[in-house]
C-alpha positions in Angstrom: -71.8 69.9 203.0 -73.0 69.9 206.5 -75.1 67.3 208.1 -77.4 69.9 209.5 -78.3 71.1 206.0 -79.4 67.5 205.1 -81.0 66.4 208.3 -84.6 67.2 207.3 -84.2 65.4 204.0 -82.5 62.4 205.6 -85.4 62.2 208.1 -88.0 62.4 205.3 -86.3 59.5 203.5 -85.7 57.5 206.6 -89.4 57.8 207.5 -90.4 56.5 204.1 -88.0 53.6 204.0 -87.3 50.4 205.9 -83.7 50.4 204.7 -81.0 52.8 205.7 -80.7 55.9 203.5 -77.5 57.7 202.8 -76.7 61.3 202.0 -75.8 60.1 198.5 -79.4 58.8 198.1 -80.7 62.2 199.1 -78.4 64.2 196.8 -79.1 61.9 193.9 -82.8 62.4 194.2 -82.4 66.2 194.8 -80.2 66.4 191.6 -82.3 64.2 189.3 -85.8 63.9 190.7 -85.5 60.1 190.2 -85.1 57.1 192.4 -87.4 54.8 194.3 -90.8 56.6 194.0 -91.6 56.5 197.7 -88.3 58.2 198.5 -88.7 60.8 195.8 -92.2 61.7 197.0 -91.0 61.8 200.6 -88.2 64.2 199.9 -90.1 66.6 197.7 -93.4 66.5 199.6 -92.2 66.4 203.2 -89.6 69.2 202.9 -90.3 72.9 202.5 -89.0 74.9 199.7 -86.6 76.6 202.1 -85.2 73.3 203.2 -84.9 71.9 199.7 -83.1 75.1 198.6 -80.7 74.8 201.6 -80.0 71.2 200.8 -79.4 71.9 197.1 -77.0 74.7 198.0 -75.1 72.5 200.4 -74.9 69.8 197.7 -73.5 72.3 195.2 -76.7 72.3 193.1 -78.4 75.4 191.8 -82.0 76.1 192.8 -82.9 75.8 189.1 -81.5 72.3 188.9 -83.4 71.3 192.0 -86.6 72.7 190.6 -86.0 70.8 187.3 -85.5 67.7 189.3 -88.8 68.4 191.1 -90.6 68.8 187.7 -89.3 65.4 186.7 -90.4 63.9 190.0 -93.8 65.4 189.7 -94.3 63.9 186.2 -92.7 60.5 186.9 -93.5 59.8 190.5 -96.5 62.1 191.3 -94.6 64.2 193.8 -96.6 67.3 194.9 -95.3 70.3 196.7 -97.4 73.5 196.3 -94.3 75.7 197.1 -92.6 74.4 194.0 -95.5 74.6 191.6 -95.3 77.2 188.9 -97.5 80.2 189.7 -100.7 80.4 187.7 -100.6 83.4 185.5 -104.2 83.2 184.6 -103.7 82.6 180.9 
């Protein structure tokens, strides 16, 4: 895992927290969609889909797992990221 792949996520978490955040905090949220609500929302709302995918790959997570984590974060913490929302099929 490279620091560059995680920098945007670390910045998003740091901007939402008064306490230091670690790469482990970031990867835990990215893998599960759970953690302190303000950090979960910061990660999934402040980072683009491309950035989230890059971080997931660097952490050894599949894009599917990250999207499942986002789904959980959306339900539990109210995270919103239009790039991760399922497309409306019109049905």
